[in-house]
C-alpha positions in Angstrom: 107.8 96.7 118.3 108.2 99.9 115.7 107.2 103.2 116.6 104.9 104.9 114.1 107.8 107.5 113.2 109.8 104.1 112.3 107.0 102.8 110.6 106.7 106.1 108.3 110.5 105.9 107.5 109.8 102.3 106.3 107.2 103.7 104.2 109.4 105.9 102.3 112.6 103.4 102.4 114.2 103.2 99.0 113.3 99.3 99.0 109.9 98.6 97.7 109.6 95.4 99.7 110.3 97.2 102.8 107.6 99.7 101.7 105.0 97.1 101.2 106.2 95.3 104.1 105.2 98.8 106.1 101.7 98.4 104.9 101.3 94.8 105.7 102.5 95.4 109.4 99.7 98.1 109.8 96.7 96.0 108.0 97.4 92.0 108.3 96.2 91.1 111.5 95.2 87.9 113.1 91.9 89.0 114.1 89.8 90.7 111.2 88.0 93.1 113.7 91.0 94.4 115.3 90.4 98.5 115.5 92.8 100.8 113.7 93.9 103.5 115.7 94.2 107.1 114.6 98.1 106.8 114.1 97.6 103.5 112.2 95.1 105.3 109.7 97.4 108.3 109.3 100.3 105.7 108.4 98.0 103.9 106.0 96.9 106.9 104.3 101.1 108.1 104.4 101.9 104.9 102.7 99.3 105.4 99.4 100.3 109.0 99.5 104.0 108.1 99.3 103.7 104.8 97.1 100.8 105.3 94.8 103.0 105.5 92.0 105.1 102.1 92.6 106.3 100.8 89.4 107.1 97.1 90.3 104.2 95.1 89.2 104.6 92.5 91.7 104.6 94.7 94.5 101.7 96.8 93.0 99.7 93.3 93.0 100.5 92.7 96.6 99.4 96.4 97.3 96.1 96.1 95.7 95.6 92.8 97.5 96.5 94.5 101.1 94.3 97.5 100.0 91.3 94.9 99.8 92.3 93.4 103.1 92.3 97.0 104.7 88.7 97.6 103.4 87.8 94.2 104.3 88.8 94.9 108.0 86.9 98.2 108.1 83.9 96.3 106.8 84.2 93.6 109.6 84.5 96.5 112.1 81.1 98.3 111.0 79.5 95.2 111.5 81.0 94.7 115.0 80.1 98.4 116.0 76.7 97.8 114.6 76.0 95.1 116.8 77.4 96.9 119.5 75.4 100.2 118.5 78.2 102.3 118.6 77.4 104.9 116.0 80.4 107.3 116.8 82.7 104.5 115.5 80.6 103.9 112.4 80.7 107.3 111.7 84.5 107.6 112.0 85.1 104.6 109.6 82.4 106.5 107.0 84.8 109.5 107.4 87.9 107.2 106.4 86.1 105.8 103.3 85.2 109.6 102.3 89.0 110.3 103.0 90.1 107.4 101.0 87.6 108.1 98.0 88.6 111.5 97.6 92.4 110.2 97.5 91.7 107.9 95.1 89.7 110.3 92.7 92.1 113.0 93.2 94.8 110.4 91.5 92.7 110.1 88.5 93.5 113.3 87.0 95.2 114.0 83.6 98.4 113.1 83.5 98.4 110.4 86.1 100.6 107.3 85.1 99.2 103.7 84.7 100.4 102.7 88.3 98.8 105.5 90.0 95.5 104.9 88.1 95.4 101.5 88.6 96.0 101.8 92.2 93.5 104.3 92.5 90.7 102.7 90.6 91.2 99.5 92.7 91.2 101.7 95.9 87.9 103.5 94.8 86.4 100.1 93.9 87.1 98.9 97.6 85.7 102.0 99.4 82.5 102.1 97.2 81.9 98.2 98.2 82.3 99.4 101.9 79.9 102.2 101.5 77.4 100.3 99.3 77.3 97.5 101.9 76.9 100.0 104.8 75.9 103.6 104.0 73.8 102.8 101.1 71.7 106.2 102.0 74.8 108.3 102.4 76.3 107.3 99.1 74.8 109.8 97.1 76.6 112.4 99.4 80.1 111.0 98.3 79.6 112.3 94.4 79.6 115.7 92.7 79.8 116.5 89.1 83.8 116.6 89.3 84.1 113.6 91.0 81.8 111.6 88.6 83.6 113.0 85.8 87.1 112.1 86.9 85.9 108.4 87.3 83.9 108.5 84.2 87.1 109.8 82.1 88.8 106.9 82.9 86.9 105.2 80.3 89.3 107.0 77.9 92.4 105.3 79.4 94.3 103.2 77.3 94.3 100.3 79.4 91.4 97.9 79.0 91.9 96.7 82.9 91.5 100.2 83.8 88.4 100.4 81.9 87.1 97.6 83.3 87.7 98.6 87.0 86.2 101.9 85.9 83.1 100.0 85.2 83.0 98.3 88.3 83.5 101.7 90.1 80.8 103.2 88.1 78.4 100.2 89.0 78.5 101.5 92.7 77.6 105.1 92.1 73.8 105.7 92.8 71.8 105.6 89.5 70.3 108.7 90.2 73.9 110.4 90.7 74.9 108.9 87.1 71.6 110.3 85.5 72.2 113.7 87.2 75.8 114.1 86.4 75.6 112.4 83.1 72.9 114.5 81.8 70.7 111.5 80.8 67.1 111.0 81.5 65.9 107.6 82.4 63.7 105.4 80.4 60.2 104.4 81.1 
């Protein structure tokens, strides 16, 4: 059994396969409703902080898949906590989603390379899926004009795949927020 300090050292290993394996170790479980502890969440966040620029296309695709699994597991945990009426645990998962949404949006800034933008946009879509499914009444609180503009500006990205993922992400933003931040008026 590896300690969390050892896992963190694997996360920044020079071998990208070892880096990915550390994420896989943290996220992939037999039971899709297994709780994450604080150290695991911290290590997962550290993984993305350290490896958001990964250049190897096959590893990057594997990370995208594992990111989806991470958010699916959070989504499953919310359902379990709702059945058990464990609001404090649901709130904690919402806070995790907010942290990862902020991370993803902060990595969409001008000058970000293709890998960073691609992984960040995919992560953002995963976060927003969880939020829309479970926290629809709070989803408007996740947005401000700067966050909206950071995502919207990805429509100017030179990669068509990133533009498509941007559209996917924009579809999760509440309509009222889109109208407010884009200075549009609704049609009757």
